[in-house]
Backbone bond lengths (Angstrom), bond angles and torsions (degrees), N, CA, C in turn:
res aa  C-N    CA-C-N  psi(-1)  N-CA   C-N-CA  omega(-1)  CA-C   N-CA-C  phi
1 M - - - 1.458 - - 1.491 109.89 -
2 L 1.183 124.28 124.80 1.451 126.86 179.86 1.493 111.87 -88.71
3 T 1.343 116.38 139.85 1.416 121.78 -175.68 1.527 106.39 -113.49
4 E 1.343 121.43 143.72 1.421 128.64 -175.00 1.533 103.44 -72.02
5 A 1.382 116.73 132.60 1.510 119.90 177.23 1.558 105.66 -68.46
6 V 1.363 112.93 147.13 1.380 120.99 -177.76 1.626 105.19 -98.08
7 P 1.306 118.69 120.21 1.459 118.44 -177.76 1.442 112.35 -64.86
8 A 1.405 118.73 146.79 1.355 125.25 178.31 1.474 113.29 -64.51
9 V 1.349 117.43 145.83 1.401 118.22 -178.87 1.596 109.62 -77.45
10 Q 1.315 119.37 128.82 1.393 121.59 -177.54 1.534 110.28 -99.31
11 V 1.328 114.81 128.18 1.491 120.20 178.77 1.524 109.95 -99.14
12 A 1.209 117.85 124.64 1.454 124.62 -177.57 1.618 108.89 -64.55
13 P 1.343 114.04 136.90 1.431 117.34 -178.51 1.636 110.63 -55.79
14 G 1.350 115.58 133.65 1.464 114.59 -177.97 1.493 113.35 90.65
15 A 1.325 118.29 -21.08 1.423 115.56 -174.02 1.608 111.41 -72.74
16 A 1.304 111.53 143.52 1.519 119.56 -175.34 1.532 109.57 -74.21
17 V 1.288 119.03 126.61 1.453 123.65 179.03 1.538 108.98 -105.36
18 S 1.278 116.36 117.72 1.445 120.34 -179.94 1.505 113.45 -57.20
19 P 1.351 123.36 134.28 1.425 123.77 177.81 1.557 110.62 -67.94
20 T 1.364 114.14 144.07 1.405 117.55 176.04 1.442 112.26 -82.64
21 A 1.408 118.10 175.44 1.402 120.82 179.84 1.518 109.50 -68.51
22 D 1.340 117.62 -30.40 1.509 116.55 174.50 1.437 111.05 -68.91
23 D 1.274 121.96 -38.01 1.512 124.13 -179.04 1.534 109.80 -65.30
24 I 1.333 114.04 -46.62 1.462 119.11 177.07 1.491 116.89 -53.97
25 L 1.393 110.36 -54.42 1.529 119.30 178.65 1.492 114.76 -63.49
26 C 1.383 115.59 -36.84 1.462 118.70 178.50 1.586 110.93 -67.31
27 T 1.237 115.59 -37.74 1.530 118.57 -179.52 1.476 105.78 -72.06
28 A 1.310 122.18 -44.83 1.520 123.02 178.75 1.467 109.26 -58.33
29 L 1.346 119.50 -39.25 1.464 120.91 -179.16 1.483 111.25 -72.37
30 D 1.354 117.32 -33.87 1.486 121.89 174.20 1.564 110.89 -55.30
31 V 1.372 113.16 -47.33 1.441 115.14 -179.80 1.522 112.28 -71.54
32 G 1.358 120.46 -35.37 1.374 123.47 175.93 1.511 113.19 -66.39
33 E 1.348 117.87 -38.05 1.455 118.82 176.93 1.556 108.20 -67.94
34 G 1.318 119.53 -40.00 1.430 118.69 175.28 1.486 117.96 -60.59
35 L 1.306 114.96 -35.04 1.479 121.47 175.02 1.456 113.62 -67.15
36 L 1.398 115.73 -47.10 1.433 122.00 -177.31 1.516 113.47 -64.45
37 K 1.347 111.94 -40.93 1.494 118.07 -177.11 1.543 111.23 -69.36
38 N 1.281 119.84 -23.93 1.403 124.24 -174.53 1.535 113.17 -104.75
39 G 1.347 118.90 12.08 1.432 116.28 172.49 1.561 116.41 114.95
40 A 1.285 122.93 3.78 1.367 124.84 177.26 1.574 111.97 -75.30
41 T 1.335 115.05 155.42 1.400 118.56 179.26 1.556 108.00 -82.31
42 V 1.351 122.06 163.14 1.362 124.17 -174.06 1.542 107.09 -69.78
43 H 1.281 121.44 -38.26 1.485 128.36 175.30 1.422 109.15 -52.20
44 R 1.424 119.93 -54.51 1.400 121.44 178.34 1.564 115.22 -58.97
45 T 1.284 113.77 -43.19 1.494 120.89 177.70 1.542 110.61 -55.20
46 E 1.300 115.20 -52.75 1.507 121.93 -179.41 1.428 110.25 -57.93
47 D 1.293 116.81 -47.18 1.563 122.12 -175.52 1.535 109.03 -65.03
48 T 1.393 117.80 -37.39 1.463 118.88 -178.52 1.474 111.30 -70.41
49 V 1.393 120.41 -44.14 1.388 121.54 177.91 1.501 114.46 -61.93
50 E 1.340 116.32 -35.02 1.447 120.67 174.19 1.531 112.75 -64.19
51 R 1.303 113.05 -52.06 1.607 117.36 -179.39 1.436 111.49 -56.42
52 I 1.363 121.00 -37.91 1.434 122.92 -175.81 1.517 108.91 -68.91
53 C 1.348 115.88 -45.73 1.470 117.78 178.33 1.546 115.42 -65.53
54 R 1.314 116.06 -37.18 1.448 117.98 172.77 1.485 115.83 -68.18
55 A 1.317 117.27 -34.84 1.433 121.81 174.97 1.480 110.79 -59.37
56 F 1.301 119.15 -27.19 1.549 121.22 -176.57 1.568 112.60 -99.07
57 G 1.320 113.51 9.22 1.442 119.62 173.08 1.447 118.07 105.14
58 A 1.330 121.50 11.84 1.413 127.69 -179.63 1.583 107.21 -70.01
59 V 1.354 111.12 134.52 1.558 115.38 177.19 1.519 111.49 -97.09
60 H 1.379 117.72 -19.60 1.471 121.84 179.51 1.474 110.22 -141.39
61 V 1.316 118.04 127.00 1.507 120.96 176.61 1.507 112.55 -135.31
62 E 1.324 112.67 131.83 1.444 117.03 176.20 1.467 110.80 -124.33
63 V 1.409 115.62 124.67 1.552 118.62 -178.21 1.457 108.13 -129.55
64 F 1.332 120.81 132.36 1.461 125.64 166.86 1.409 108.46 -126.13
65 C 1.348 117.82 133.77 1.422 127.14 179.74 1.376 115.48 -133.69
66 I 1.368 118.16 140.30 1.466 127.24 166.37 1.472 106.61 -130.85
67 P 1.357 120.95 170.51 1.466 121.33 -176.91 1.469 117.28 -55.27
68 S 1.342 116.34 -21.17 1.428 119.75 -175.87 1.534 115.52 -116.63
69 L 1.285 116.67 3.85 1.543 120.36 -176.89 1.487 109.93 -159.42
70 I 1.378 110.89 143.01 1.555 119.68 170.46 1.420 107.23 -125.99
71 L 1.424 118.21 120.43 1.368 122.05 169.65 1.488 115.11 -111.13
72 A 1.240 122.29 134.94 1.484 124.27 -172.55 1.573 112.71 -151.23
73 A 1.247 114.08 143.55 1.469 120.99 -179.04 1.588 106.16 -136.28
74 V 1.370 121.38 144.50 1.427 123.30 179.44 1.561 107.88 -139.84
75 R 1.340 111.76 144.61 1.495 116.45 175.57 1.518 103.03 -123.60
76 M 1.299 120.95 131.56 1.480 129.68 177.36 1.530 111.61 -88.28
77 E 1.325 119.30 172.13 1.354 125.72 -172.94 1.504 107.55 -70.52
78 D 1.331 115.62 -31.16 1.534 113.60 -177.79 1.571 114.37 -91.11
79 G 1.382 111.23 12.28 1.451 117.54 173.87 1.513 113.01 96.10
80 A 1.329 120.29 -10.31 1.476 122.42 178.74 1.553 107.27 -61.90
81 Y 1.322 116.29 141.51 1.353 125.32 -174.35 1.526 114.56 -127.52
82 S 1.241 122.17 143.31 1.533 121.43 174.14 1.487 108.19 -147.71
83 S 1.289 112.70 147.29 1.523 119.53 -179.09 1.596 104.58 -141.02
84 Q 1.254 118.96 122.93 1.485 127.36 -179.21 1.502 113.97 -137.10
85 N 1.267 119.06 167.30 1.499 122.31 176.55 1.531 107.66 -147.02
86 R 1.367 114.09 161.08 1.421 121.85 176.82 1.458 108.35 -133.84
87 R 1.387 117.94 131.77 1.389 124.53 173.80 1.523 110.94 -93.43
88 I 1.322 115.76 120.23 1.478 117.62 178.85 1.554 113.19 -100.72
89 H 1.276 116.80 107.83 1.469 120.39 -172.13 1.554 113.17 -80.70
90 A 1.303 117.18 -30.90 1.476 121.03 -177.51 1.533 112.01 -154.56
91 S 1.256 118.00 145.82 1.453 120.18 175.49 1.553 110.71 -139.18
92 A 1.325 116.56 163.42 1.431 121.30 -175.06 1.524 103.15 -157.07
93 N 1.383 114.79 170.27 1.438 121.24 179.01 1.553 109.00 -96.49
94 H 1.336 113.73 95.29 1.506 117.31 174.17 1.536 106.33 -120.83
95 F 1.403 115.46 93.65 1.408 118.02 -168.33 1.596 110.78 -78.72
96 Y 1.257 116.53 -14.52 1.427 120.28 177.03 1.566 108.86 -71.57
97 R 1.346 117.57 -44.34 1.437 121.96 177.35 1.549 106.34 -70.08
98 L 1.297 116.02 -45.17 1.520 119.37 -179.24 1.553 111.88 -51.13
99 D 1.294 114.06 -42.06 1.483 120.84 -178.41 1.580 106.68 -66.09
100 R 1.305 116.01 -47.36 1.475 118.99 -178.46 1.582 113.62 -64.58
101 F 1.280 114.30 -39.18 1.476 114.66 174.17 1.527 112.38 -68.51
102 N 1.295 120.16 -34.03 1.511 122.24 175.26 1.561 108.48 -65.15
103 T 1.317 118.14 -38.99 1.511 119.12 174.72 1.589 110.83 -58.00
104 V 1.275 111.98 -49.61 1.468 117.11 178.95 1.485 111.09 -51.87
105 S 1.310 120.30 -45.80 1.467 128.04 -175.77 1.519 106.47 -62.99
106 R 1.288 116.48 -43.05 1.593 120.00 -173.65 1.524 104.53 -70.32
107 R 1.349 118.78 -44.37 1.430 120.78 -177.84 1.529 112.74 -62.46
108 L 1.371 114.91 -38.32 1.405 116.32 175.59 1.507 115.87 -67.15
109 C 1.324 114.35 -40.53 1.503 117.67 176.45 1.521 110.49 -62.49
110 S 1.248 120.75 -37.07 1.446 125.70 179.87 1.427 115.83 -77.82
111 G 1.255 117.81 -15.34 1.535 123.25 177.97 1.473 110.03 85.54
112 E 1.261 122.97 18.29 1.458 123.33 175.81 1.513 116.03 -74.19
113 I 1.280 116.99 -28.79 1.368 120.14 177.92 1.497 110.06 -133.18
114 T 1.410 121.15 156.72 1.437 126.59 -178.48 1.567 104.78 -92.41
115 I 1.401 109.71 170.64 1.474 114.44 176.64 1.550 115.35 -57.80
116 A 1.367 114.69 -40.68 1.419 116.84 178.95 1.589 110.91 -62.21
117 Q 1.266 114.63 -38.53 1.522 117.14 -178.74 1.541 108.50 -69.90
118 A 1.314 116.14 -38.83 1.430 117.84 178.25 1.462 113.36 -63.67
119 Q 1.404 119.71 -36.87 1.431 123.15 179.28 1.596 109.51 -64.85
120 E 1.369 111.16 -40.18 1.465 112.63 179.60 1.526 115.30 -68.36
121 E 1.323 114.13 -33.50 1.502 118.07 175.88 1.531 113.22 -68.27
122 M 1.432 110.12 -37.68 1.534 111.34 178.34 1.496 111.80 -71.26
123 R 1.302 120.91 -28.12 1.403 118.57 176.06 1.536 110.90 -69.56
124 A 1.272 120.09 -33.78 1.514 124.93 172.47 1.509 112.15 -65.55
125 I 1.280 117.85 -35.67 1.519 125.21 -179.53 1.495 107.44 -63.13
126 K 1.487 113.65 -47.84 1.494 115.77 -178.62 1.430 112.83 -62.73
127 R 1.314 121.96 -30.52 1.410 127.08 -177.38 1.619 110.50 -80.89
128 S 1.257 112.57 -17.05 1.510 113.48 -173.70 1.498 113.84 -86.80
129 D 1.317 114.97 164.91 1.513 122.35 179.91 1.514 107.77 -141.27
130 A 1.293 115.65 136.80 1.493 120.09 -173.37 1.538 111.62 -73.79
131 Y 1.371 118.78 -32.20 1.452 120.20 -179.77 1.463 105.69 -136.37
132 P 1.424 113.42 152.40 1.453 116.16 177.66 1.600 106.42 -74.00
133 T 1.385 110.95 165.02 1.565 116.44 -178.19 1.425 114.21 -60.21
134 W 1.329 121.11 -31.70 1.466 119.87 179.00 1.538 113.45 -68.98
135 M 1.307 114.98 -29.02 1.413 117.84 178.94 1.545 112.08 -75.39
136 Q 1.261 118.55 -32.32 1.507 122.56 169.87 1.461 115.54 -61.64
137 Y 1.319 113.72 -38.48 1.475 119.74 174.08 1.516 109.91 -65.95
138 L 1.377 117.84 -47.57 1.388 120.35 177.35 1.479 115.91 -59.79
139 G 1.302 119.95 -39.59 1.374 125.02 175.08 1.558 114.23 -58.30
140 S 1.352 112.57 -44.64 1.515 117.07 178.00 1.460 110.35 -66.87
141 L 1.297 119.29 -37.66 1.428 123.26 -175.81 1.489 106.12 -68.50
142 L 1.280 121.45 -53.21 1.493 123.09 178.59 1.488 114.53 -58.33
143 G 1.385 110.28 -40.93 1.565 112.71 -170.48 1.590 107.71 -71.39
144 S 1.432 121.53 -48.03 1.342 118.53 -178.85 1.495 114.39 -69.85
145 G 1.308 119.36 -24.90 1.456 120.38 174.52 1.476 114.28 -71.36
146 A 1.382 115.75 -39.48 1.459 123.54 -177.09 1.512 107.60 -71.32
147 F 1.337 119.36 -39.64 1.481 120.68 -177.79 1.563 108.64 -65.07
148 S 1.361 112.22 -42.33 1.498 117.16 178.42 1.574 112.96 -51.57
149 I 1.368 114.53 -45.30 1.398 120.91 -179.21 1.582 107.03 -66.99
150 F 1.327 112.71 -48.54 1.483 118.44 -176.50 1.460 110.74 -51.33
151 F 1.365 121.29 -42.37 1.505 123.48 -178.14 1.552 112.28 -89.67
152 G 1.325 115.64 21.80 1.492 117.62 172.82 1.472 119.37 94.13
153 G 1.254 116.61 17.49 1.470 121.90 179.97 1.476 111.43 -81.83
154 S 1.409 119.02 165.13 1.402 123.96 -179.53 1.603 105.96 -93.14
155 L 1.347 111.52 176.72 1.467 117.79 178.72 1.582 108.38 -62.06
156 L 1.277 119.75 -41.55 1.451 118.21 177.51 1.484 113.87 -68.88
157 D 1.315 118.36 -30.94 1.421 119.72 173.72 1.511 110.94 -65.90
158 A 1.417 119.25 -40.84 1.468 122.39 179.25 1.529 109.80 -63.19
159 I 1.342 115.92 -43.25 1.488 118.31 -178.80 1.468 111.05 -62.31
160 S 1.404 115.79 -43.06 1.495 118.59 179.41 1.532 110.95 -64.15
161 A 1.308 117.71 -43.01 1.482 122.26 -178.96 1.533 107.04 -66.70
162 A 1.307 121.31 -35.37 1.440 119.67 179.11 1.500 115.12 -66.89
163 L 1.408 114.60 -40.07 1.469 118.72 174.00 1.505 113.47 -62.66
164 I 1.306 114.52 -44.08 1.546 119.41 179.98 1.570 107.72 -63.08
165 G 1.382 115.78 -41.06 1.437 115.65 -176.52 1.500 112.62 -68.09
166 C 1.390 117.28 -33.17 1.476 120.42 171.35 1.511 111.20 -62.55
167 L 1.313 119.26 -36.71 1.420 124.08 178.72 1.494 109.65 -68.44
168 I 1.308 119.69 -41.65 1.446 123.21 173.44 1.520 113.94 -53.94
169 A 1.335 117.31 -44.31 1.393 125.04 177.76 1.524 110.28 -61.42
170 G 1.372 116.32 -38.97 1.480 119.24 177.27 1.415 112.62 -66.13
171 I 1.365 121.16 -42.20 1.460 128.07 179.28 1.528 106.02 -59.60
172 K 1.244 122.75 -46.52 1.494 124.37 -177.66 1.570 109.16 -63.90
173 Q 1.380 116.04 -34.53 1.368 120.33 -173.78 1.615 110.93 -72.60
174 F 1.409 112.98 -39.06 1.405 113.29 -171.83 1.504 115.32 -105.39
175 L 1.325 121.29 1.67 1.334 126.49 169.54 1.609 112.51 -66.92
176 P 1.329 120.41 132.75 1.460 119.29 179.60 1.531 110.74 -51.86
177 R 1.302 114.65 148.08 1.451 121.13 179.10 1.586 117.55 -69.12
178 N 1.276 109.10 -22.17 1.488 118.81 175.93 1.453 116.87 -79.60
179 V 1.328 115.77 -9.47 1.481 121.19 179.82 1.650 108.74 -65.55
180 N 1.215 113.43 140.08 1.485 120.53 -179.88 1.541 107.61 -62.13
181 P 1.343 121.85 132.56 1.412 123.85 -179.08 1.496 114.06 -55.56
182 L 1.364 115.26 -39.44 1.479 116.44 -178.62 1.459 110.39 -68.26
183 S 1.378 117.67 -34.14 1.491 118.63 179.14 1.474 113.12 -66.72
184 S 1.415 117.61 -39.82 1.417 122.91 179.20 1.537 110.46 -65.51
185 T 1.354 117.26 -40.14 1.356 118.71 174.44 1.443 117.19 -63.36
186 L 1.383 118.02 -38.85 1.412 120.42 178.74 1.603 110.13 -66.11
187 V 1.284 112.60 -36.40 1.552 115.54 172.95 1.462 114.38 -57.21
188 C 1.387 112.66 -48.89 1.467 118.53 -175.17 1.581 109.68 -65.96
189 A 1.358 114.96 -42.00 1.444 120.83 -178.54 1.563 109.47 -62.91
190 F 1.352 120.94 -49.43 1.357 123.83 179.88 1.490 112.78 -61.37
191 T 1.318 117.81 -43.53 1.484 125.11 178.82 1.546 108.61 -60.82
192 A 1.293 117.17 -47.39 1.501 119.07 -177.34 1.598 108.34 -66.10
193 G 1.364 116.88 -42.45 1.454 118.31 -178.31 1.558 110.72 -64.54
194 A 1.298 114.72 -45.09 1.543 119.83 -177.23 1.525 108.82 -65.44
195 L 1.346 115.95 -41.22 1.545 116.44 -178.28 1.596 110.46 -69.45
196 S 1.360 114.75 -37.54 1.460 120.52 174.90 1.613 109.52 -50.15
197 M 1.363 113.21 -50.49 1.429 121.39 -173.42 1.526 110.63 -67.67
198 L 1.360 113.12 -39.87 1.532 120.17 -175.31 1.541 109.15 -71.21
199 L 1.345 116.90 -39.66 1.393 118.06 -178.32 1.547 111.42 -72.19
200 T 1.226 116.57 -32.46 1.517 120.34 171.44 1.448 112.67 -64.47
201 W 1.294 115.84 -43.94 1.433 122.64 179.50 1.532 113.28 -65.02
202 A 1.387 118.76 -28.46 1.370 124.87 177.68 1.570 111.08 -87.62
203 G 1.267 119.79 -3.86 1.443 120.49 176.74 1.495 111.90 92.06
204 L 1.291 118.77 5.02 1.547 119.91 -173.08 1.566 109.49 -91.45
205 A 1.322 118.31 -5.98 1.431 123.58 174.39 1.573 107.25 -141.88
206 N 1.307 113.42 156.51 1.512 116.04 179.32 1.533 113.53 -97.73
207 N 1.322 118.04 -30.34 1.510 119.31 -173.79 1.498 104.94 -139.49
208 Y 1.392 115.68 111.63 1.420 119.02 -177.74 1.486 113.82 -68.42
209 D 1.364 116.08 -28.16 1.518 118.14 176.51 1.518 110.26 -69.41
210 K 1.267 122.31 -33.84 1.439 120.52 175.60 1.599 113.74 -67.17
211 V 1.360 107.93 -35.93 1.517 113.08 175.76 1.548 110.87 -64.79
212 M 1.311 112.35 -41.47 1.494 120.04 -176.50 1.593 109.01 -64.96
213 I 1.452 114.85 -39.40 1.448 117.72 -177.91 1.604 109.25 -63.32
214 G 1.344 112.39 -39.52 1.516 116.50 -177.28 1.551 109.91 -66.21
215 T 1.295 117.08 -39.03 1.490 118.60 -177.63 1.520 114.60 -80.65
216 I 1.308 116.48 -29.51 1.440 119.14 177.96 1.478 117.71 -66.10
217 M 1.356 113.06 -25.27 1.515 122.32 178.24 1.483 110.99 -62.86
218 L 1.348 114.98 -22.71 1.545 114.57 179.39 1.486 110.89 -81.23
219 L 1.392 118.82 -13.22 1.417 118.29 -175.33 1.521 114.87 -109.75
220 I 1.390 115.45 -16.98 1.515 120.31 177.98 1.418 115.38 -55.92
221 P 1.343 122.69 128.65 1.447 124.85 -175.66 1.615 110.52 -87.41
222 G 1.291 112.90 55.64 1.495 116.68 -175.80 1.471 114.94 -64.24
223 M 1.315 116.69 -34.97 1.485 118.55 -176.23 1.474 109.03 -75.11
224 S 1.447 117.23 -36.92 1.415 118.72 -178.98 1.597 109.19 -65.36
225 F 1.285 115.72 -38.54 1.440 119.75 178.69 1.469 109.65 -62.38
226 G 1.293 118.17 -44.75 1.468 121.25 -178.30 1.594 112.48 -68.43
227 T 1.279 116.64 -34.28 1.411 123.76 176.42 1.490 111.89 -63.41
228 S 1.427 113.72 -44.28 1.404 118.46 179.62 1.534 115.91 -62.48
229 L 1.347 114.42 -36.47 1.488 120.01 174.77 1.490 108.60 -66.53
230 R 1.264 120.92 -43.71 1.498 124.77 178.31 1.532 111.15 -58.85
231 D 1.290 115.15 -46.52 1.478 120.59 174.61 1.579 110.38 -56.36
232 M 1.286 118.50 -50.87 1.402 119.11 -177.03 1.561 113.59 -65.10
233 L 1.356 115.87 -42.06 1.439 121.58 174.28 1.552 113.71 -61.14
234 G 1.413 116.96 -28.04 1.430 123.99 -177.98 1.501 109.82 -82.32
235 G 1.405 116.76 -8.33 1.520 114.97 -176.79 1.448 114.08 108.22
236 D 1.295 120.19 -13.37 1.487 122.66 -178.84 1.569 106.31 -90.47
237 I 1.258 113.71 78.77 1.511 120.73 -171.89 1.475 111.31 -67.46
238 M 1.363 116.55 -44.68 1.490 121.61 -175.21 1.442 110.84 -70.35
239 A 1.359 121.33 -41.64 1.468 125.11 -178.70 1.487 105.26 -68.64
240 G 1.311 121.77 -43.34 1.451 123.59 -178.80 1.458 113.26 -64.18
241 M 1.325 116.87 -42.87 1.518 120.50 177.73 1.541 111.95 -63.18
242 L 1.289 118.68 -39.18 1.421 124.04 179.52 1.571 108.33 -65.97
243 Q 1.282 119.45 -46.72 1.416 120.99 -178.29 1.540 111.38 -70.27
244 F 1.388 113.12 -31.98 1.573 119.75 176.82 1.540 106.44 -61.27
245 L 1.408 115.71 -51.64 1.419 118.49 -175.30 1.538 111.11 -63.00
246 A 1.240 114.57 -37.37 1.620 121.52 178.06 1.507 106.32 -57.56
247 A 1.335 112.80 -48.63 1.513 115.83 -172.39 1.528 110.44 -70.26
248 I 1.321 119.01 -32.40 1.466 120.63 -179.69 1.565 107.46 -76.53
249 L 1.354 118.82 -33.24 1.520 119.19 175.94 1.517 109.55 -64.68
250 L 1.321 114.01 -45.52 1.477 119.24 -178.76 1.510 109.82 -57.59
251 A 1.395 115.89 -46.44 1.535 119.12 -178.72 1.515 111.04 -64.46
252 A 1.293 117.26 -30.79 1.466 122.68 175.32 1.557 114.36 -67.48
253 I 1.391 113.08 -38.97 1.469 120.79 177.63 1.448 107.57 -67.39
254 I 1.435 120.42 -40.93 1.424 121.32 178.66 1.526 111.47 -58.42
255 A 1.402 113.51 -50.77 1.455 118.95 178.91 1.447 116.46 -54.15
256 F 1.437 112.94 -42.89 1.456 120.80 177.83 1.479 114.68 -57.75
257 G 1.424 113.85 -44.73 1.428 118.83 177.72 1.515 114.67 -60.49
258 Y 1.261 119.37 -39.20 1.510 127.52 -179.44 1.528 103.91 -69.12
259 V 1.280 118.16 -46.17 1.517 122.92 -169.78 1.647 106.68 -65.69
260 I 1.301 116.53 -39.51 1.447 119.80 -179.98 1.528 107.68 -65.07
261 A 1.386 115.40 -45.15 1.427 121.65 177.89 1.652 111.23 -55.20
262 I 1.312 116.15 -46.85 1.419 119.82 -178.54 1.575 111.71 -68.76
263 F 1.319 111.74 -36.84 1.497 114.65 179.55 1.505 111.01 -65.86
264 L 1.309 117.87 -35.38 1.537 121.20 -171.78 1.496 109.07 -84.34
265 F 1.374 119.11 -35.18 1.499 122.92 -173.50 1.484 114.40 -106.54
266 Q 1.316 123.91 -6.49 1.474 126.10 176.35 1.490 115.27 -53.17
267 P 1.387 118.10 -41.92 1.466 119.38 -179.73 1.507 115.00 -61.82
268 L 1.436 120.77 -14.16 1.371 122.94 -179.12 1.583 110.65 -76.77
269 L 1.282 114.57 -24.57 1.490 121.40 -172.38 1.553 114.02 -93.72
């Protein structure tokens, strides 16, 4: 028995097409992923994803987030349902991007922009950078030198620490992005420790320990540790514990890199 073909629905040019549940949840997760990757807490990420979905008519939203994963499901008023997830491989503290993603979420919730416009803005945010490369080098140079003096180093110690800090910034810039963060941190820690010892041996620094103190401050995961405590105090125990363990492991890797450098180059002094 032959059935009559159903003609395709024609959409008039310029006519507004309502976003589907998949589109809404995908956009909400794009914003949530941008927030989490750039330093937001898990509670803020979950709240943002839920607010965006409800702003577009969702009647039920479930969001679960840990530092490496976002799970979300949404049900619309007409019964349409969508469930999606996002794997977060790496995150860092980029507050310039964090602020811009937060602005996108607020404009979406207030209806100022459409989903398509939000996607375009988010692509621009991912391509943006808060500071030029030279300013990042300058910040590392000034930060490591200043910390060396703060902890009792001499002017020569500060100059040596500043030069090593500048080199650490360069290593972070030129290492491939697919390198494991722990491996790159180990390389930076060992390089900083070795150069601190060598510069002291060459007479360009007075105290290698003061030089090391200045350079190590560029690597210490202080904000990650603080964020993990904030998550745990806010009730996100699992997310906080995971981030706490990651910060402790990173600190151990940093110490290991410096210990190897001291062990290898101590005989020179």
